[in-house]
N, C-alpha and C positions, 0 to 999 in steps of 0.2 A: 619731660613726660616719658612714659615707658617706650613709646614707639621709637624714640631715638636712643634711649639708653639701654634697652634690652633687646635690640634687634637681633643680636647674635645668640640669644639664649636658646633659640630653637636648635641652632647648629650645635651648641654645646650639649644639649640633651641627646642629640642623635649621635654624638661621638662617644662610642662605647668606652674608649680608653680615657675619656675626660671625666665628666661628672657622673657618678653612678649614684643617683639619688634613690632612696628607698621609697617603697609605696607605689611604684608605677605599675599600672595594669593596663590591659587592653581595653579599648573603648567599647561602649555599648551602642545599641541601635537607637535611632531617633524615637522619641516618645516614651523612653523608659523613665522610671521614677527612681528617686534616691531619698535618703533620709535627711531631713532638715534639722537645723539646730533646735534644741529643746526650748522653744519659746513658751511652752505651756507653763513653765515655772515662773515666768514674769508676772508681775501683778500691777494693777492700776486700773483706771477707768477705761471703758470701751471707747474706742475712737472710730467714728463712722466717716469714711472718706467717700462713700458712694454718693454720687450726685454732684460733688464738688471737684473730685479728681477724675481723670480718665478711667474707664473701666479697667484698663491695664496700664499701670505706670511703667513705662519702658525706660531703663537706664542703660546707657552705653558706657562701658568702662574702657580704660586705656590699655588693658593688658589681660592676660589670663587670670583666673581666680588666684588670689593670694591673700595673706594676712592683712595687708594694708587696706583691703577691701572688706574687712570683716564686718564693719557696721552695716554694709549693704546686704550681705548674705544672712546676717542676723535677723533681718526682717522677713525672711521667707518662712512661711508656715509649714506644717507637716506635709510630707510626701509631695514635694514639687515635681514637676515633669521636666525631664532633661531632653533637649534636642541636641544629641551629640554631634550631628553633622553641621548644624547651624551654630553650635557653640553657645547655646542659650539655656537658661533654666527659668521656669515659670511656676509660680505658686501663689497661694493666698498671701497678701501683704498683712503681716501681723504687727500689732502694737500691744504692749502690756499683756502678752500671752493670748490675745484674742484677734480673730479676723476683723479686718477693717471694712470689708465689703467690696474691695477691689483686688485685682491681681497685681503682682510684681513680676516683671520680666527683666532679667539681668543678662546683658549681652557681653560676651568676652570681646576684648579689643586686641591690639597687636596683630598677630598673624590671622586672626579671625576676620579682620577687616582690611587685610592687605597692608598692614602697618600705616593706614591712613590716620591723619590727625582726627581726634574726636570731634573738634569743632567743625571740620569739613564733613564728617559723617553725619553730624546733626543737621546740617543744612541740606545734605543730599536726601536724608530720610526723615521726613517731618513726623513720623510716628514716634520718634524718640522724644521722651518727655524731659529727661535730664541726662547730662553727660559729665564725665570726669574731665575737667579742663583746668590745668594748672595755670597759675597767674602768668607765667612766661608765655604760654601758648595764647592766652587771652589777649595779652598785649600785642603779640606778634601778628595776630589776625583780627585785631579790633576794627579795622577798616571795613572789610567785606564780610567777615564771619563773626559779628559781635556776639559775645556771650556774657551773661551776668551770673556770678557766683551767688548762691543762696545759703551755702553751708560748707564750711571747711572742716572736714573730719579730723585733719591733722594740722598742727600749727607750724611745724617745720618739715622740710623735706628730709627723707632718710638718705639722700644721695651723698656719697663720700668719695674721697681718694684714699685707697688702702695701700698698705706697704708692710714690709717685713720688719718688725720691731727689733730683731736681732741684728739687722744691717743698718737701720736708721734709728738711732737711740736719741732720747731726749728731744723729740720733735714737738714743738709747741704750737705749730700752725702749718697750714698748707704752704705758706710762703717760705717758712723755714725748711720744710721738706724739699721744696724746689731747690733751695740753695745746696742742700746736702746731696740731692740727686745730681746736680750739676757738677759737683766736686768728684763724684764717683762715676760720672758718665752714664748715669741711669736715665730712664725716661718715665713720663707719665703716659700710660697707654689709655686711650679713650676712643669712643666712636666718632669717626670723622664727621665734622659739621656740627658738633654739639655747641649750642649757643653759650653755655656757661663757660666753655673753654676760651671762646673769643673774649669774654669778659675778663677771665683770669689773666689772659695775656695782655690785653689792653690796659688793665689796671696795674700792671707790673707785679702781679702776685706770683706768676710762673713765667720764667723766661722761655721764649720761643724755641730755644735750642734743645729743650728737654721734652717737647711735646711730640707725641707719636699717635696719630689718628688711625692706627691699624688694628685697634681692638675689635674682635669679632664675637665677643661674648663667651669664648671658651677660656679655660684656665691654662691652656697649653703654654702660651708665651710667658705668662707670669711664673709658672712653675719652672720652665726651662731656664729662665733668667736667674734662678736660684736666689731670689730676693733682691736682686740689683735694681729692678724696676718697680714702679708704683702703677696702680691701675684704678680706674673708676669702679664703683660698686654701690651697694646699698647696705646701710648699717643693719637693716632688718633681715638680711639674707646671707650675703657672702661671708661674713665672719664665722657664722655657724657652718655653712656649707664647706668652706675651704678647710676648716679644722676637722670636721667630722665626716664629710662625704666626698672629698677629693683626696683619694688615697695617695696620690703622687705628692701632695703637699702635707696634709695631716698635722698641721700645727696652727697656732694662732696667727692672725694678721691684726695689725693696728690700723687705725683709720682716723681721718678728720672730716667732719661734716663740711660740705661745700657751702652750706648756709652761713658758716662762720666767717666767710670771706666778704660778705655783703651781698652776694647773689642769693637772694632769699625769697623766691616765689612761694606762694601757698601751693602745696601739691594737691592734685586731684580734687579740686573743689567741685561740689555738686552744682552744676550750672545749667541754665536754660538759655534758649535763644532770646536775645535781648528784646526783640520785637514781640515776644509772647509773654513777657513777664507780667504785664497787666492782666491778660486773660487767665494766666495760671495762678494769680495771686490768691484767690479763695482756696484753691487746693494747697498751695504752698504754706498758707497760714496754719493749716492743720498737719500737713505732711512733714514739714521741716522739724518740728518738735519730736515727731516720731523718729526721724533719722538721728536726732541728737540723743534720744534715749537709747536707741539701738547701739550707738557708738559707746555709750557708757556701759551698757549691758555686755557688749562684746569684750571690752577691755577688762571688765570685772571677772568674766568667766568665758574665755575664748575657746575652750576645748571642743564643745559640740559643733560650733561653727567652723573651726579648723578641720574637723573631721568631714564636714560637708564639703568644704573647699577641696580637700584631698580627693573625695569621691568624684567631684566634678572634673578635676584635672585628669583623673584616670579615665573617665568616660569620654572627655573631649579628645584625648589621645592624639594630640597634635605635635608631640615632641617636647612640650613643656612638662617638666616634672617638679612636683612640689608635694611635701608631706606634712603631716601634723606637727612633727618635731620642728620643722622650719617655721611653721605657723606659730607655734608656742614661743619660739625665739623672737619672732617678729613682734608679737604682742608685748613681750617683756621689754624689748628694746624701745618700742614706741613710748612706753611709760618711763623707763629709766633714763632715756636720753632727752626727754622733753619734746619728742616728736609729736606726741599727743598731749596737749595741755588745755587748760581753761583760758589761756591767754592772760591778759591783764584785767579782764572784766569779771572773772569768777564764774563764767559759764562757757560751755563748749560750743565751738562752731563759728565764732565771729572772725571777721577780718578787720585789721587795723588800718585806718585811713592813711596815717603818716607812713606806715610801712609800705603800703601799696603805692603811694605817691613817690616815695624814694625809689622803689623798684622800677616804676615807669621811667624815671629819670635815667637810671642805669641801663635799662633794657632797650630803650628807644634807639640809641645809636648803634647798639649791637645788631638789632633786627633790621635796621636800615640797610645794613650791608649783607644780610643773610636772606634776602628775598622775602622779607616780611611785608605786611601791609598795615602799618600802625596808623590808627586814626589820628588825623590832625587835631592837635589840642587835647589829646586824650587826658581824662581826669580819672582819679581813683573811683569816683562815683559812677563812672561808666562801666566799671568792671565788677561791682559787687553791691549787695545790699544785705544788711543785718536785720531787716525789719521783721522777718518771720521767725527769728530765734526766740526760744523760751528761756528767759534769763534765770529760771529756777533749775535748769538741767545742767548739772555740773559733774565732771569726772571725779572730783573730790580728791585729787592727788597732785 
């Protein structure tokens, strides 16, 4: 999840000599308005969520606004209200270009919630309707903070190990990269305590000798190593940022998806507190297809929503920087790398039972040693349901 993998991004943004992202501006006062995505161009029947859903559907995200959250911001109607101090945006929840009769409040995560886990935040604040909970987090806290995923906007995680292709050539896997790093006395730099790294080490994919948990989110060490070292990142951001917006680097990086190693949680699934699934079911039956369609609409035409995300980042003004160029790159990568897909069923948003079962088997021993609280006898059916998905809503690529 973002709180462990992008903790240092705020530091990076505040370091003037590090990442100089474009489009950063000063924040605005609470209660200001901004321009929403052009939902008026969408077509389809009117969806009425009033009476079945909360008057305000509150969604807690795991990080600042970014392209991976595009489906969510796509649902905001015209002229939403921004609370810059609270790092939230609220507006009419739109479907098919029309208001649904309820509001949508989107809360930023990461620094906005003190880098708390989203599942923890959901249990502390019961006004939250849905939260972004990746499968690894859901497994880790399934004992005391159980959540149930109802929609997976992305099928694969964009999380990667990146490296300099001029120094490490013909790399066919992360395991192969590890062998080459070992020969050249390079390291893989990552945020200390990351659960995926415990898996990569225990599975024999990366040797302990090359692991360096000193990554702080800035590009400084990667740049100063001159390509000798590898580093964690996101396929939807760092390849563009390092080539175009980190002047001290200014060239391509190569990368391999961590999901290719077998550590393959569903990222940022829209989840509810498990004990409230039954109560929210009438709402979710109508709302989840709206989220599916918003995902399709965003990836088909992400420009207006990326502009909204950029405006929100500027107004929140908390050190995180993000612009529409990075957002456009993110949307392109989600499609080209198979991060966003219809899965094996031909419709968007479902989770696969065998994949979740396999992940539980891999993750349980990892979290047993990382202060987790995995439910005894945890089953895939404890973590998700596909019952609310509309099988007719497809990404079509």
